[in-house]
N, C-alpha and C positions, 0 to 999 in steps of 0.2 A: 324531222329535223326542226320546223317551227315550233313544235310542241317544247323541245329543249330550251331552244330560245325563249320562247314564253316563260319558262320555269326559270331560266336566269335572269330573265329582266324583271318579273314580280319579285324574285328573292333580292335581287339587288336593290331594287326601290323599296320595300319593305325593310331593309338594313340600314338605307341610308338615313341620316338626320336632314331634317330641313334647314336650310341655307340661314334661316333667322335665328337659328340657335347658336350661330358663330357670328353674325353680324348686329348689330346696334341698327335698330330700326325704328322709325316713329310708330307708336302705339298702335296706330288704324292700320299700318301697313303690316306690324307684325300679326294681327288678329286677320287681316283679309290673307295674308300667307298661310297662317296655319290652318284658315279654315279650307284654303285651296287644297293644301297638302292632305288634310284628314279626308278631303272629301274624293281626291284622287285615288288616296291609298282604299279607302272603303269601295271605289269600284274597282281596284285591283282584286281585293278581298272577295267582291262578288265574282268578278268574273272566274278567280280561281274553283270558288266554290260550285259554279256552273260547271266547270270542267274537270272533273274527279281524276282524269289521266295525268292533266298537268300539275295538279295539288300533289299527286303520288310522286311525281317525277321531281317536284321542287322539294319535297320534304324528303325524299330519298337523296337527293344532291347535297341537303344541308347535311343529314344525318351522316352522310359519306365523308365530306368534307370535316365534321367534326369528328369521325373517327381515324382519319389520315392524319390529323393534327395530334391526335392523341398518341398515335404510334410514333410519329417524328419527335415527339415532346420526350420520348423515353430514350435517354442515350443507349448507344449500341457498342460504345469500343472504349470502355472503360479501364483505367489504366491499370498497369501490372508491369513486373518485372521485365518481362520480355515485349509487352504490347509496343513500345515506339519502335522497337526493329521490325517487328512484325507487319506493322502497318505502313512503315515507311518502303520497306520490300515491296509489298504490294502494290503502291502507288507508284513506285518506280517502274515495276513489272508491267501494269497494266496501259502503261505510257500516258493515260488521260491527262494527268497533271504536268508533264513535260509538255504536251500538245498544246496546252492553253498558256502555260507560265514560262515556258521557254525553260532556261536553265536554272532558273532562279524560284527556289520556294520561299519567297517572302513579299511581303506589300510593297506597293509602288509609292513613287512620291510624285504630287500633283501640286503645282505653286498656284497662288493665288489668280493670276490670270488664267490658267488652265479649269481652274475650277468654275470662273466666271464664265469661259467659254463652252463649258460643258466638258465633264470628266470623259464621257465616253467619245469626245473627238479625239481625246490624246491616244498613241497607242500603248495597248496593255502592257507591251513587255519592254518598250522602251523606259515607261515608268518605274520599272526594277532596275535598270541600269541608271537612272537618273537617280534612285534612292542610294545605291552604292556610292555615286559620286558625293552625295549631299552627306552620307555617313563618313566618308572619307574627310571632308572639311571639317564635319563636327569633331571628329577625334583628331583633327590637326595633322591628318596625314596627307604628304605631298608626293607627287608621283616622281619629281626631281629630288626633293630633298632626303625622300626615304627610298631612293634608288639603292636595290641590291640587299633592302632589308629581309630579315628571316620572320616570316608572317606565320601565326597558326592561326585557323579558321575553326572554330569550334562550333560542331553541329553544321557541317558544309552544306549537307544536302548532297545531292549530284555533283556539285562543285562548281556550279555557276559562277559564284563572289570569287572564289579560290583563284579560278582561271581568269578571271577580270584581273584581280590584282597581281596575279603572275605577268600577265601582259602589260599593265600599267605601270610596276614598278621595274620592269626591265628584266632581262635575261640573267642576270646576275642576281636577282631575289630569288629567295628559295621559299616558297609557300606550301604547307603541310594542311590538309582538310583532315577531320576527324569526324567520324559518325557511327551510331550503333548497327547500321545496314549495310550488309554484304552487298547488297543489290546497288546501292548508291554509290560504293565504293568502285563496282565493276563498271557501272556506268560514267563515273566520273573521270576514271583512268582512260575509258574508251575515247570520250571527249575530248581530254588533254591530248592525247596522241593525235587524234584527228587534225587538232589546232597546232601541233609541232610545238606543244609547252610542256616540254621536259622538265621546267621548275617548278611545275606542280603536280604534288602526289597526295594521294589518299590512302585512309587505312581505317580499319575497325578499332574502335577504341572509346573506352567508356570514361567521358569528360570529368566523371568524379573521381577518377583513380587514373591519370595520366601516366603513362611511362617515362615521361621526359625529365629530364634532369633539372633543377632550380636554375632560373636566369638562362633559359635556352632561348629567348625570342624577342625581336624586337618590336613588335606588333602581335598582340593577341587582339581577335576581332570576332565577336558573338553577334550572330544576327538571328533572333527569332529560335533559338535552341533553350533559352531558360526556363520557357514555358513547360518542358518536357523534364525536367530535373527534379527528382523526387527529393532533394536534399539543395537547397539553393545555397547555404553556407557552404557547404563544400565546393559547390559549383564556382562559387567566386573564390574562395582559397586558393584553389588549385590552378585558376587563370592568373591569380596574382604571383604564384608560386614560380611558376614557368616563365613569367615576364622578365626581362633583363632589367637591373636598374636603368633608370632613364628612359624605357621602353615606354610604349603607347599602347593602352588599353582601350576599345571602345565597343559598347554593347547597344543592340536593341533589342527591346523584348517585351511583349504584351503584359501589361500590368492590371491588376485590379485596385480602384482606389484605396486609400487610406482610409479604415474604418475606425480609426481610433478615437475620432472627434465625434462622427455620426455614423453609428453601429450600422450595420446591412439589416434590412428588413427582410422579412419572409420572402417577397418576391426578388429582391436581390440574392439571397442564397440561394433560392430555385434556380433563377436563371445563372448564378455562377456554378451552380452542380452540373447543369447542361453542358455548358462551356466546357467544365474539366472533362467530362464523361464521354463527349460526343467523340471529341478528338485525340483522346488517350494523354490527358494531362493530368498530373497528379494534384496540382494547385498552382494558382498564381499569388504573387504577392505585391506590394505596393511600390512605387518609385523611391518613397521614403525608405522604405524597408531595405530595397537593394543598396541604397546610397549607405544606410547606416553597416549593412554588411561589409561594403567596399572600406569604410572608416575603421571598423572594427579590426581589418588585417594589419592597421597600422604601416602598411607598405607603400600605401599611397598619397600621393599629394592632393590638393583639392580636387572633388569631385565635381565635375559639370554635368548637370541633368537637364532635362526638357522632357515634354509630352509632345509627341508628333502626331496627335491625334487627327488633327484638321490637315494636315498634309498628306495623309495615310487611308483617312477613312473611305475615299473613293473606291480603295481597292476592292472593299468587300463585294460591294455590289455591281463594280465591272469585272470582277470575276464571273458572276452570274451572267450578266450579257453577252459575254464574249462567247460562252457556250450556247447561249440562245441563238444568235447571230449565224455562229458556224458550227453546227452538231456534228460535223464530220469528226470529230475528237472522239465522240462517245457513241454515236448512233447505230455503230456496226458492232457493238459489244454490249448485247441486251443481258448478260449476266451480271453489268454492272449499272443497269439501270436504277435499281433501288440504291444502290450507294451514291449514285450521282445526285438524285433527289435528297439523300440526307445530308450530303456535303453542301448541296444549294442551300438548304434550310439553315444549316448551321451557319453560313456564310450572312446569310441575313440576320439570324440570332447575334452574329459577333456584330455585324454594324449597328443593329440597335443598342448593344449594350454599349458600344464605344460612343455613339450620338446621345446618350442619355448620361453620359458620365460615371458609369459603373466600370466599364475599362479605359485604359490610357495607357498610351503608346510610350514605354518609356526608352528615354535615350541616356546614354553614360558614357564619360569619359573621363580619363584620368592618366596620370604619368606615374611611374614608379618611382619612388625615392632613390637617389644615388647613396651609396654605401658613404658613410662619413669616414 
């Protein structure tokens, strides 16, 4: 054990840059600090040379880490016609996602005070309920004013938001959730029955070719489903079509930044390709591009947009920490270990992409024009 610890310590020290590289210091202090650092590193290298087993372990650890990263950087769930339904069926069946994320397969909302106090101090699942409440406000949806509304939840997962809205808008409301996953429909229906919510129902349906007549719904709600749509224009057009005149539309979706003024460089393209292909996304578009698609329908009033990166970004790493703090959701499922590692790695990659502005969290709200 001491050998492994020594190797890890040596590797960590050799990879670390001296603090003087990041902090302005007087020239004499810099020289002294650099000399001290070089002296210590020389001693460490000498110790490693004197202990070939330690050197071998350190080298093996570095090579192993590099090899694992190469594997993780190779996307494993590229989008195809059936991949979205297949992956969400699998996520629903293994139960890991529901164990940690509860009934809501979307990011949470963290206000400024909660971020200041440390996002890990907030209940992870409560953050998702807070997100729904904030999204309702953004879309101008009021529990009293919209009581009894007919609602469509496009890309409903296993129906957490659908059930929440069915309860919030009262027993006279009628909420329909659609998804490509039969397992999600089954689980969503089970949970609605358990809660006695007869006004929430679920069905398998392609959001790009909905069976509903024109002008069917008072509210069209879409939360983190646009990412999986292979035709963003058809996605928008269908939602606008089934919304009643005067009806409310609200959407949340992951977006990539607008690259028309500053084109993506090689790293951007490489990172986006990973994010597309690891979680079976065909592609993302920008907030600006979505707004243009909504305007192009000529059905909607002014479109309100926002980037909610700041209040949602904590969700990515919070998702990882809840699995570390409480391993019961995955520890008894060894066949899922590799998948869990890949998902955790993708969560971190998502965090970094949002942090550096490659990705944005798009919010959209608009009202359908009334017939003249």
